[in-house]
VOGU-3710 file (C-alpha; in Angstrom, 3 decimals, decimal comma):
1> mgkwlkpift> 18,561/-10,680/33,966  17,273/-13,846/34,513  15,371/-15,921/32,083  12,235/-13,801/31,648  13,604/-10,464/32,280  15,727/-9,948/28,878  12,243/-10,709/26,632  10,506/-8,471/29,039  12,922/-5,405/28,586  12,535/-6,322/24,674
11> llfgaavwlf> 8,917/-6,323/24,646  8,976/-3,010/26,423  11,303/-1,523/23,954  9,099/-2,725/21,192  6,000/-1,735/22,572  7,658/1,952/23,201  8,654/2,184/19,632  4,967/1,344/18,735  3,333/4,070/21,068  6,119/6,560/20,104
21> wwlvfpqalg> 4,771/6,212/15,789  1,231/5,412/16,947  0,835/8,520/19,352  3,504/10,990/19,124  4,550/11,221/15,701  1,739/9,582/13,498  2,418/12,471/10,880  5,970/11,030/10,449  4,507/7,682/9,199  1,987/9,272/7,057
31> fkeqnqlflf> 4,200/11,364/5,160  6,169/8,503/4,331  3,357/6,494/3,242  2,109/9,268/0,930  5,514/9,736/-0,748  5,571/6,191/-2,156  3,546/3,822/-3,411  4,311/-0,033/-3,433  2,503/-1,726/-6,462  1,981/-5,641/-6,466
41> ttdfllerls> 2,950/-6,159/-10,067  6,423/-8,071/-11,180  7,698/-4,805/-13,139  7,602/-2,797/-10,041  9,566/-5,673/-8,330  12,159/-6,159/-10,985  12,555/-2,091/-11,056  13,655/-2,074/-7,629  15,984/-4,994/-7,754  17,616/-3,582/-10,862
51> vpggfaewls> 19,643/-1,029/-8,512  22,297/-1,639/-5,714  20,327/-1,791/-2,603  17,105/-2,125/-4,363  15,504/-5,316/-2,254  15,827/-3,714/1,172  14,161/-0,747/-0,645  11,522/-2,947/-1,892  11,128/-4,400/1,462  10,850/-1,035/3,074
61> dfitqfnhii> 8,328/-0,149/0,783  6,257/-3,044/1,342  6,285/-2,184/5,137  5,636/1,391/4,565  2,470/1,123/2,742  1,097/-0,427/6,086  1,642/3,333/7,427  -2,110/3,801/5,794  -3,363/2,583/8,932  -1,485/4,307/11,593
71> wlgallngii> -1,387/1,855/14,285  -0,711/-0,874/12,105  2,376/0,870/10,621  3,649/1,954/14,089  3,177/-1,733/15,540  5,527/-3,267/12,192  7,995/-0,729/13,469  8,201/-1,687/16,999  8,726/-5,231/15,982  11,466/-4,245/13,547
81> faviqvlvwq> 13,230/-2,021/15,893  12,890/-5,145/18,566  14,349/-7,199/16,247  17,535/-5,341/15,720  17,671/-4,917/19,578  17,950/-8,886/19,626  20,037/-9,373/16,952  22,852/-7,202/18,283  22,406/-8,973/21,813  22,616/-12,534/19,644
91> iagkigkgry> 25,759/-11,331/17,512  27,748/-10,386/20,757  27,011/-13,748/22,081  28,482/-15,353/18,758  31,553/-13,179/18,536  32,495/-13,420/22,084  33,444/-16,549/23,878  31,137/-15,069/26,651  27,784/-13,069/26,901  27,357/-11,548/30,182
101> dvwyplsfil> 23,586/-10,488/30,991  24,468/-7,529/32,885  25,285/-5,978/29,717  21,897/-6,546/27,896  20,904/-2,561/28,123  23,904/-2,080/25,885  22,014/-3,797/22,883  19,367/-0,806/23,090  21,870/1,460/22,100  21,814/0,926/18,125
111> ptavlcllgd> 17,851/0,658/17,564  17,628/3,826/19,571  20,119/5,870/17,443  18,011/4,491/14,288  14,716/6,066/16,096  16,765/9,209/16,434  18,432/9,318/13,041  14,846/9,279/11,352  13,913/12,470/13,089  15,398/13,461/9,624
121> myvtmgfvma> 12,195/12,734/7,421  14,297/12,256/4,006  16,037/9,060/5,903  14,028/6,160/4,317  12,788/2,823/5,582  15,093/1,545/3,099  18,491/2,437/5,170  16,737/0,846/8,425  15,707/-2,414/6,318  19,548/-2,425/5,221
131> illslvlsri> 20,644/-2,551/8,868  18,422/-5,161/9,551  19,214/-7,633/6,858  22,693/-7,096/7,093  22,402/-7,665/11,024  20,368/-10,943/9,724  23,250/-12,050/7,181  25,746/-11,886/10,075  23,588/-13,604/12,681  23,122/-16,742/9,898
141> ylsrkstafa> 26,834/-16,553/9,224  27,948/-16,507/12,968  25,767/-19,474/13,522  27,813/-21,516/10,539  30,867/-19,680/10,127  31,165/-20,963/6,766  33,976/-19,184/4,946  32,173/-20,220/1,627  28,970/-19,028/2,485  30,795/-15,384/3,484
151> maaipvafwl> 32,058/-15,480/0,066  29,203/-16,245/-1,726  27,205/-13,550/0,304  29,051/-10,401/0,308  28,851/-9,727/-3,499  25,092/-10,821/-3,645  24,319/-8,872/-0,214  26,100/-5,384/-1,980  23,568/-5,915/-4,677  20,362/-6,754/-2,639
161> igpatcifvf> 21,179/-4,429/0,546  23,829/-1,977/-0,500  26,533/-0,653/1,560  25,645/-1,261/4,762  26,713/-4,733/3,550  29,923/-3,253/5,142  28,131/-4,453/8,600  28,319/-8,112/7,886  31,821/-7,621/5,817  33,220/-6,430/9,115
171> iymisgkgka> 31,357/-8,901/11,409  32,862/-11,477/9,022  36,508/-9,966/9,471  36,462/-9,995/13,290  34,864/-13,386/13,967  35,549/-15,660/11,299  37,227/-18,806/11,132  40,965/-19,053/9,981  43,740/-16,453/10,513  42,411/-12,388/10,734
181> lrriiaglal> 44,524/-11,612/8,113  43,038/-13,740/5,629  39,621/-12,655/6,419  40,493/-8,792/6,098  42,119/-9,353/3,019  39,299/-11,649/1,542  36,374/-9,488/2,849  37,911/-6,409/1,286  38,852/-7,573/-1,988  35,517/-9,272/-2,559
191> saaalvlfhy> 33,632/-5,755/-1,513  36,277/-3,652/-3,507  35,427/-6,291/-6,558  31,503/-6,210/-6,340  31,728/-2,316/-6,049  33,699/-2,002/-9,504  31,850/-4,709/-11,136  28,775/-2,741/-10,328  29,856/0,470/-10,960  31,375/-0,200/-14,359
201> vlavqypwrq> 28,908/-3,111/-15,761  25,917/-3,209/-13,443  24,864/0,288/-12,700  26,818/2,139/-14,850  24,420/5,497/-14,252  25,376/6,002/-10,828  28,714/7,853/-9,807  30,868/6,261/-7,558  29,940/8,528/-4,872  26,239/7,679/-4,713
211> lllginyyqi> 26,787/4,030/-5,063  29,402/3,939/-1,915  26,797/6,483/0,199  23,752/4,163/-0,659  21,656/5,234/-3,341  17,849/4,428/-1,501  19,137/5,027/1,873  18,376/8,973/1,917  15,769/10,559/-0,487  17,805/13,630/-1,252
221> plrqpaslyi> 20,802/12,177/-3,751  24,326/12,550/-2,537  23,137/14,713/0,620  23,484/11,908/3,138  24,054/13,103/6,793  27,192/11,535/8,500  24,587/10,363/10,913  23,942/7,262/8,727  27,721/5,821/8,621  27,817/6,757/12,433
231> vmtlavaipa> 24,975/4,214/13,063  26,435/1,867/10,669  29,569/1,959/12,687  27,691/1,081/15,756  25,880/-1,472/14,100  29,817/-3,411/14,243  31,091/-1,607/17,425  28,476/-2,524/20,042  28,459/-5,810/19,348  32,015/-6,087/19,100
241> fvaalpgltr> 32,154/-4,076/22,392  29,458/-5,992/24,625  31,365/-9,285/23,639  34,643/-8,185/25,125  32,948/-6,864/28,438  33,730/-9,083/31,437  31,381/-10,162/33,641  30,773/-8,978/36,885  30,623/-10,587/40,575  29,274/-7,368/42,512
251> crtvcliaqs> 27,387/-4,773/41,987  25,721/-6,457/39,370  21,957/-4,529/39,879  23,659/-1,290/40,135  25,528/-1,461/36,951  22,298/-2,790/35,071  20,120/-0,013/36,574  22,954/2,487/35,820  23,098/1,541/32,065  19,253/1,554/31,570
261> avilfsglsl> 19,105/4,887/33,290  22,016/6,453/31,126  20,725/4,887/28,031  16,823/6,014/28,564  17,808/9,547/29,457  20,330/10,140/26,913  17,774/8,437/24,268  14,784/10,777/25,246  17,123/13,954/25,159  18,336/13,109/21,800
271> lhksydrdiy> 14,859/11,806/20,457  13,622/15,544/21,639  16,380/17,142/19,815  15,906/15,026/16,317  12,287/15,687/15,720  12,214/19,570/14,725  8,750/20,870/16,516  7,798/22,719/13,955  8,355/20,767/10,829  6,402/17,679/12,311
281> eilaydqlvr> 3,793/20,122/13,451  3,448/21,052/9,771  3,257/17,650/8,888  0,468/16,999/11,532  -1,357/19,710/9,687  -1,140/17,833/6,178  -2,203/14,878/8,008  -5,256/16,314/9,138  -6,027/18,295/6,236  -6,080/14,918/4,109
291> nerweelvsr> -8,447/13,244/6,410  -10,560/16,439/6,894  -10,353/16,517/10,725  -10,785/20,312/10,651  -11,755/21,114/14,127  -8,789/19,016/15,496  -6,578/21,258/13,112  -7,758/24,477/14,457  -7,698/23,499/18,155  -4,011/22,151/17,467
301> aekyqprsdi> -2,958/25,382/15,915  -4,441/27,114/19,282  -2,232/25,769/21,243  1,020/25,760/19,253  1,100/27,204/15,484  4,737/27,211/13,775  5,489/30,513/11,882  5,577/29,258/8,148  3,205/29,703/5,071  2,430/26,082/4,746
311> gcvsvnlalf> 0,601/26,069/8,517  -1,022/29,333/7,734  -2,445/27,835/4,532  -4,018/24,764/6,365  -5,166/26,650/9,610  -7,011/29,137/7,443  -8,493/26,426/5,022  -9,716/24,740/8,311  -11,235/27,665/9,923  -13,226/28,229/6,643
321> mtgrmaempd> -14,312/24,296/6,921  -15,311/25,040/10,661  -17,302/28,163/9,761  -15,043/29,929/12,381  -13,568/32,837/9,618  -13,992/35,813/11,905  -11,234/33,934/14,122  -8,274/34,488/11,556  -6,904/37,470/13,068  -6,347/35,603/16,340
331> fyqvgtrgll> -3,986/33,126/14,346  -0,301/33,894/12,756  -0,615/35,263/9,766  2,156/35,734/6,851  0,160/37,661/4,497  -1,982/36,310/1,180  0,692/33,519/0,905  -0,999/32,140/4,110  -4,022/31,485/2,024  -2,854/30,381/-1,102
341> mprvrdcisn> 0,868/29,787/-1,634  2,665/30,226/-5,101  3,977/26,990/-6,321  7,010/25,414/-4,515  9,463/22,721/-5,600  9,044/20,353/-2,815  6,849/17,377/-1,741  5,113/18,958/0,966  4,532/22,796/0,620  1,921/22,601/-2,562
351> istgeafwrl> -0,404/19,914/-0,971  -2,644/22,093/1,512  -2,774/25,466/-1,311  -3,958/22,308/-3,912  -6,397/21,060/-1,422  -8,000/24,767/-1,107  -7,821/25,000/-5,169  -9,706/22,088/-5,371  -12,226/23,151/-2,857  -12,514/26,591/-4,637
361> gfvnealrya> -13,289/25,274/-7,901  -9,426/26,025/-9,363  -9,565/22,083/-10,542  -6,911/22,657/-13,331  -4,708/24,453/-10,370  -5,092/21,630/-8,025  -4,041/19,552/-10,742  -1,070/21,145/-11,522  -0,239/21,215/-7,474  -0,901/17,698/-7,409
371> fdtqesipdl> 1,238/16,834/-10,189  4,312/19,327/-9,195  3,779/17,675/-5,588  4,421/14,283/-7,073  6,799/14,962/-9,269  9,146/17,094/-6,569  9,492/13,858/-4,394  13,341/13,778/-4,014  13,652/9,927/-4,602  11,614/9,993/-7,806
381> kksprammrm> 8,663/7,759/-6,259  5,105/8,316/-7,011  2,156/9,663/-4,489  -0,998/7,735/-3,898  -2,567/10,670/-2,771  -1,259/13,089/-5,352  -2,435/10,599/-7,789  -5,858/10,210/-6,311  -6,368/13,957/-6,776  -5,166/13,935/-10,146
391> aecrivngqy> -7,484/11,073/-11,061  -10,321/13,229/-9,511  -9,144/16,479/-11,751  -9,590/14,667/-14,717  -12,886/13,018/-13,721  -14,134/16,279/-13,353  -12,787/17,493/-16,508  -14,126/14,694/-18,336  -10,561/13,572/-19,617  -11,590/10,004/-18,532
401> kvaskyidil> -8,839/8,205/-20,672  -6,174/10,238/-18,699  -8,019/9,622/-15,266  -8,228/5,605/-16,353  -4,207/6,020/-16,294  -3,964/7,093/-12,716  -6,631/4,404/-11,613  -5,105/1,418/-13,315  -2,065/2,086/-11,375  -3,593/2,308/-8,066
411> khslfyrkwa> -5,527/-1,036/-8,875  -2,248/-2,642/-8,231  -1,816/-1,281/-4,640  -3,119/-2,618/-1,262  -5,174/0,066/0,711  -5,974/2,308/-2,564  -7,625/-0,260/-4,744  -10,959/-0,211/-3,374  -10,684/3,015/-4,325  -9,924/2,606/-7,472
421> eehekflynd> -12,576/0,224/-8,002  -15,258/2,608/-6,694  -14,021/5,397/-9,016  -13,628/3,312/-12,346  -17,290/3,505/-12,456  -16,901/7,117/-13,017  -14,965/6,583/-16,294  -17,043/7,538/-19,646  -20,034/8,118/-17,394  -21,105/12,014/-17,250
431> elvdadpvyh> -24,418/11,021/-15,790  -22,836/9,291/-12,614  -20,369/11,793/-12,254  -23,111/14,522/-12,244  -24,810/12,232/-9,462  -21,939/12,716/-7,226  -22,486/15,600/-4,781  -18,549/16,696/-4,764  -17,917/16,079/-8,600  -21,087/17,862/-9,421
441> ylrivrseed> -20,545/20,953/-7,469  -17,130/21,407/-8,564  -18,227/21,163/-12,487  -20,428/23,873/-11,725  -18,368/26,270/-9,668  -14,985/25,573/-11,715  -13,575/28,187/-13,981  -14,920/28,039/-17,100  -12,045/28,983/-19,092  -8,476/27,646/-19,373
451> ylfhypemdk> -5,918/29,538/-19,129  -2,366/29,789/-17,507  -2,297/30,877/-13,915  -0,798/34,190/-12,835  -0,350/34,140/-9,080  0,348/37,808/-8,305  -3,437/38,448/-9,993  -4,816/35,878/-7,515  -7,391/38,466/-6,565  -9,164/38,895/-9,941
461> mlaklcvqnk> -8,698/35,092/-10,303  -10,917/34,643/-7,070  -13,040/37,545/-8,262  -13,922/35,921/-11,285  -14,987/32,649/-9,537  -17,264/34,895/-7,743  -18,782/36,414/-10,488  -19,257/33,439/-12,263  -21,003/31,734/-9,679  -22,796/33,551/-6,849
471> nnimaawyyq> -23,349/30,152/-4,915  -19,263/30,058/-4,500  -19,348/31,060/-0,697  -15,700/29,723/-0,441  -14,265/32,072/-3,429  -16,001/35,071/-1,992  -14,782/34,695/1,390  -11,374/34,235/-0,078  -11,347/36,882/-1,887  -12,119/39,168/0,964
481> awaalmkaen> -9,546/37,569/2,905  -7,147/38,039/0,296  -8,045/41,855/-0,343  -7,764/42,407/3,428  -4,296/40,397/3,842  -3,033/42,323/0,545  -3,862/46,043/2,090  -2,110/45,052/5,377  0,913/43,971/3,266  0,964/47,354/1,796
491> gyketdtgga> 0,614/49,224/4,869  3,310/47,401/6,554  5,494/48,270/3,299  4,847/51,479/3,411  5,232/51,942/7,121  8,415/50,386/6,910  9,580/52,766/4,034  8,612/55,872/5,962  5,023/56,136/4,173  2,307/58,295/5,603
501> hgs> -0,369/55,231/5,657  -0,025/52,566/8,591  -1,442/49,095/8,301
//
């Protein structure tokens, strides 16, 4: 591990993470990007800073917005993970009197564990940034070992970073100046005082459990998995362990190769288990639907299709868009739910069905599904993708005042500003809306009546669209497919109950 080999290892690791996100699981980045909206406004910053851990969340939202360009978002993630690895190594060197290069591969354990943890799609980048910021704070402290800096930084860091500040607190307690007992008492006392202050004065709306578990680390409140705290423990244990290891005079090369091999194969095994294939295949379908890459979606389904309602909706929509409706029996089907799903209260299930409703001409239903999708995001953030669709639905319906609300919000974003400015010209301009081929078509084929939608009578709704406009080919095909699938469903039920008619 000479002068150049360590940075080469780090660069290779960062490149591997970059390629992992870019080529293997780009849908994970797209999913996170479409479920948060970063705004360049003072109000947005103050809203984030108003809760414990808000700065880490604000920083993560800023970085996550670049996932809109997948290769760029993946590159930023690769840099972040490489920086975490370097910080672990540097902190280990500051804690111990000697730092032996033969143990350098051990510094890759923490970022690899974080990468595996992100296989849970509800773990936020806010948690990753909190780990990174706490390590940065520890590195700064160890360069100075100023007790005054530590005393001032602990309460501030608890507010800006959240419970991950414990990493800095423990590193201070095991490596600071003065007597160890005094450092331990000071660190624990300051941490306890900060948490009491937050709970009873500054963050009274959050229960103790949520405050201690991290408000911004996991999208589903009060359901944080234990793996989050295992990773935070590793962030302290690994540098301390590496700092305590002795140097080797023999077998250095063998030891180095053995460590690298164990970490590499263990990491690959854990990654394989951490990323559920069916879940991420559905997310891949979702991103292909978003980008209208229909042929690629069908080709992907031919190789592997998850047995789920969401997957069926996406595949059947792609079959229609590619003119391959006759191949529908060749793909896995779940009945009528595989054409148009009833509303589900989560931030992924409604999207493909909402896309189908939009193209069929059920504009109001597409609006409702987009709204429900956004409001079902567990951490209550806004979805730029859903907001764009809601604005489009309002434009088609001529509800320009409401559409302008969504467009004004998107104008404060980085990657949706151009779209918002281009669509602002449609507001209060019916002639321009009618000149747009998509909006003009939807105004022609959309349902002429406004009524509450009753999912069990979907066949009647589709038939009504067909009768209303004979040129609505998509509604005609969906009506025929719905009737065929409903007949098959009834046949299966009769067979299961001993009926006379089969499917």
